[in-house]
C-alpha positions in Angstrom: -77.3 -178.9 29.4 -79.7 -176.6 27.6 -83.3 -177.7 27.6 -84.7 -177.8 24.1 -87.9 -176.0 23.8 -90.4 -177.0 21.0 -92.2 -174.2 19.3 -95.8 -173.9 20.4 -98.2 -174.6 17.5 -100.3 -171.7 16.5 -103.8 -172.2 18.0 -106.5 -172.7 15.4 -109.9 -171.0 15.7 -113.1 -172.4 14.1 -116.3 -171.1 12.7 -115.8 -167.4 12.2 -115.7 -165.6 8.8 -116.7 -168.6 6.7 -118.1 -168.7 3.2 -119.3 -172.1 1.8 -120.7 -172.4 -1.7 -122.8 -175.5 -2.2 -123.9 -176.0 -5.8 -126.5 -178.5 -7.0 -126.4 -179.5 -10.7 -128.9 -181.5 -12.7 -126.5 -183.9 -14.7 -125.7 -183.1 -18.3 -127.2 -184.6 -21.5 -127.7 -188.4 -21.4 -127.9 -191.2 -23.9 -131.0 -193.2 -24.6 -129.5 -195.9 -22.2 -129.2 -193.4 -19.3 -125.4 -192.9 -19.5 -123.9 -189.4 -19.5 -123.5 -188.5 -23.2 -120.4 -187.0 -24.8 -122.3 -183.7 -24.7 -122.9 -184.2 -21.0 -119.2 -184.6 -20.4 -118.5 -181.4 -22.4 -121.2 -179.5 -20.4 -119.3 -180.6 -17.2 -116.0 -179.5 -18.6 -117.2 -176.1 -19.5 -118.7 -175.7 -16.0 -115.5 -176.8 -14.4 -113.2 -174.5 -16.5 -115.5 -171.5 -15.7 -115.9 -172.3 -11.9 -113.9 -170.0 -9.8 -112.8 -172.1 -6.8 -110.1 -172.4 -4.2 -106.8 -174.0 -5.1 -108.0 -177.3 -3.4 -110.9 -177.3 -5.7 -114.5 -178.3 -4.9 -115.5 -181.4 -2.9 -117.9 -183.5 -5.0 -121.1 -185.3 -4.0 -123.6 -187.1 -6.2 -126.5 -189.6 -6.4 -126.0 -193.3 -6.8 -126.7 -193.0 -10.5 -123.6 -193.2 -12.7 -124.4 -190.3 -15.0 -124.6 -188.0 -11.9 -121.3 -189.3 -10.5 -119.7 -189.0 -13.9 -120.9 -185.3 -14.1 -119.6 -184.3 -10.7 -116.3 -186.0 -11.3 -115.9 -184.3 -14.7 -116.6 -180.9 -13.2 -114.0 -181.4 -10.4 -111.3 -182.6 -12.9 -112.0 -179.6 -15.2 -111.3 -177.2 -12.2 -107.7 -178.6 -12.1 -108.4 -179.5 -8.5 -105.5 -180.5 -6.2 -107.9 -182.9 -4.4 -107.9 -186.5 -5.7 -111.5 -187.5 -6.7 -113.2 -189.4 -4.0 -116.7 -190.8 -4.5 -119.2 -189.4 -2.0 -122.6 -190.9 -2.8 -125.7 -189.5 -1.3 -129.0 -191.3 -1.9 -130.8 -188.0 -1.0 -129.7 -186.6 -4.3 -131.1 -189.6 -6.4 -134.4 -190.9 -7.8 -135.0 -194.0 -5.6 -138.4 -194.8 -4.2 -140.2 -194.1 -7.5 -142.4 -197.0 -8.7 -142.5 -198.2 -12.3 -146.2 -197.1 -12.6 -145.3 -193.6 -11.4 -142.4 -193.3 -13.9 -144.6 -194.5 -16.6 -147.3 -191.9 -15.7 -144.7 -189.3 -15.4 -143.3 -190.0 -18.8 -146.8 -190.0 -20.3 -147.8 -186.7 -18.9 -144.5 -185.2 -20.0 -145.0 -186.4 -23.5 -148.6 -185.5 -23.8 -148.9 -182.3 -21.7 -145.3 -181.0 -21.2 -142.8 -181.0 -18.4 -144.6 -178.2 -16.5 -147.7 -180.2 -16.3 -145.9 -183.4 -15.2 -144.2 -181.5 -12.3 -147.4 -179.7 -11.3 -149.2 -183.1 -11.2 -146.6 -184.6 -8.9 -146.4 -181.5 -6.7 -150.2 -181.7 -6.2 -149.6 -184.8 -4.0 -147.8 -182.6 -1.4 -147.3 -184.9 1.7 -149.2 -187.8 0.1 -147.7 -190.7 -1.9 -148.8 -191.1 -5.5 -148.7 -194.8 -4.8 -147.4 -197.1 -2.0 -144.0 -197.5 -3.7 -143.4 -193.8 -4.6 -142.3 -191.0 -2.1 -144.2 -187.9 -1.8 -143.0 -184.6 -3.1 -142.5 -183.4 0.5 -140.3 -186.4 1.2 -138.2 -185.8 -2.1 -137.7 -182.2 -1.1 -136.8 -183.1 2.5 -134.1 -185.5 1.3 -132.4 -182.6 -0.5 -133.0 -180.5 2.5 -131.1 -183.0 4.7 -128.1 -182.9 2.3 -128.1 -179.1 2.4 -128.5 -179.0 6.1 -125.7 -181.4 6.7 -123.4 -179.4 4.5 -124.4 -176.1 6.2 -123.6 -177.5 9.6 -120.2 -178.5 8.4 -119.3 -174.8 8.0 -119.0 -174.2 11.8 -116.1 -176.8 11.8 -114.0 -175.0 9.3 -110.9 -172.9 10.4 -111.7 -169.2 10.6 -111.5 -167.3 7.3 -112.2 -170.5 5.2 -113.6 -170.5 1.7 -115.1 -173.9 0.7 -116.8 -175.2 -2.5 -119.0 -178.2 -2.7 -120.6 -179.5 -5.9 -123.5 -182.0 -6.2 -124.5 -184.2 -9.1 -128.3 -184.7 -9.0 -131.5 -185.0 -11.2 -134.7 -183.7 -12.4 -137.3 -183.7 -10.7 -135.3 -184.0 -7.5 -134.0 -180.5 -7.7 -137.2 -179.1 -9.2 -139.3 -180.4 -6.3 -136.9 -179.1 -3.7 -137.0 -175.5 -5.2 -140.8 -175.6 -5.8 -141.5 -177.0 -2.3 -139.0 -175.2 -0.1 -139.0 -171.8 -1.7 -142.7 -171.7 -2.8 -143.6 -168.6 -0.6 -140.4 -166.8 -1.5 -141.0 -167.4 -5.3 -144.6 -166.4 -5.0 -143.5 -163.0 -3.6 -140.6 -162.6 -6.1 -141.2 -164.8 -9.1 -138.6 -165.6 -11.7 -141.4 -165.6 -14.3 -144.1 -163.0 -13.1 -146.4 -164.2 -15.8 -146.5 -167.7 -14.4 -149.9 -169.2 -13.4 -148.4 -171.9 -11.1 -145.3 -172.5 -9.0 -143.5 -174.4 -11.8 -144.1 -171.6 -14.2 -143.2 -168.9 -11.7 -139.9 -170.6 -11.0 -139.1 -170.5 -14.7 -140.0 -174.1 -15.6 -138.2 -177.4 -15.1 -134.5 -177.8 -14.7 -132.6 -178.0 -17.9 -129.6 -180.3 -18.2 -126.6 -179.0 -16.5 -128.5 -176.3 -14.8 -127.9 -175.5 -11.1 -128.9 -173.6 -8.0 -126.4 -172.5 -5.3 -126.8 -172.4 -1.5 -124.3 -170.1 0.2 -123.6 -170.5 3.8 -122.1 -167.4 5.4 -120.7 -167.2 9.1 -119.6 -163.7 10.1 -117.0 -162.7 12.6 -119.5 -162.9 15.4 -120.5 -166.5 14.5 -123.9 -165.6 13.0 -125.0 -167.8 10.2 -127.0 -167.1 7.1 -128.2 -169.2 4.2 -129.0 -167.9 0.8 -130.2 -169.7 -2.4 -129.1 -168.3 -5.8 -131.3 -169.5 -8.7 -131.8 -168.2 -12.1 -130.7 -164.6 -11.3 -132.7 -164.4 -8.0 -131.5 -164.6 -4.4 -133.7 -166.1 -1.8 -133.1 -166.3 2.0 -133.3 -169.8 3.3 -134.0 -170.4 7.0 -131.9 -173.2 8.6 -135.0 -173.8 10.9 -137.1 -174.6 7.8 -134.5 -177.2 6.7 -134.6 -178.7 10.2 -138.4 -179.0 10.3 -138.2 -180.8 6.9 -135.5 -183.2 8.1 -137.5 -183.9 11.2 -140.5 -184.8 9.0 -138.3 -187.1 7.0 -136.9 -188.9 9.9 -140.4 -189.6 11.1 -141.4 -191.0 7.7 -138.3 -193.1 7.7 -139.0 -194.5 11.2 -142.5 -195.6 10.1 -141.0 -197.4 7.0 -138.5 -199.5 9.2 
């Protein structure tokens, strides 16, 4: 009797020669009621059709707000993704922990002084809360940092030679605050708007609807990892250590709130 020998499966290696693109979008145009407007769906469709991605398509994440999930889903569908849409909600991308008083003051400043002034007013609180029910700018930025760090760490678990795309549906000022807080030093050195008088102006102003920034995680053949942010035509190095420090601060805040 001849013994049957099963073929040995090819051994898979992980974490070498990886490229992950992690894109963060402010949702598209919304209706007065806060839903994604027809124009917002059109913006998502145009983004998806223009997005060069792998055959599997991008993996979508989004805040708990429906207009953000609708936007991320519409982008994925427009890429003709082979992946079935699966909701992946991340509160870090949302606008929770903002009081009614804060929102009213934010809207008032935006109407009377403009979006730049409103964002600068909020950024001025730094690690302090504007009121007891509203998170600090540092906490808001650190939430996004946790999402980015989590995604970046996923890259070491991919098979060698992988190319992965992630998309995230979020909001303003969530994304504005992350960029202004985390990349402040880098933008001061290499501003998007050299004529700007403050960080919001130097970064080119508030996020427009459907605008985005990209975080590229690259792991070379030696296993060395690098993170880079692409935003408004500029490229900025992003230290994973800095993200870890922000996440550590956030965890301490969350422990005190329990």
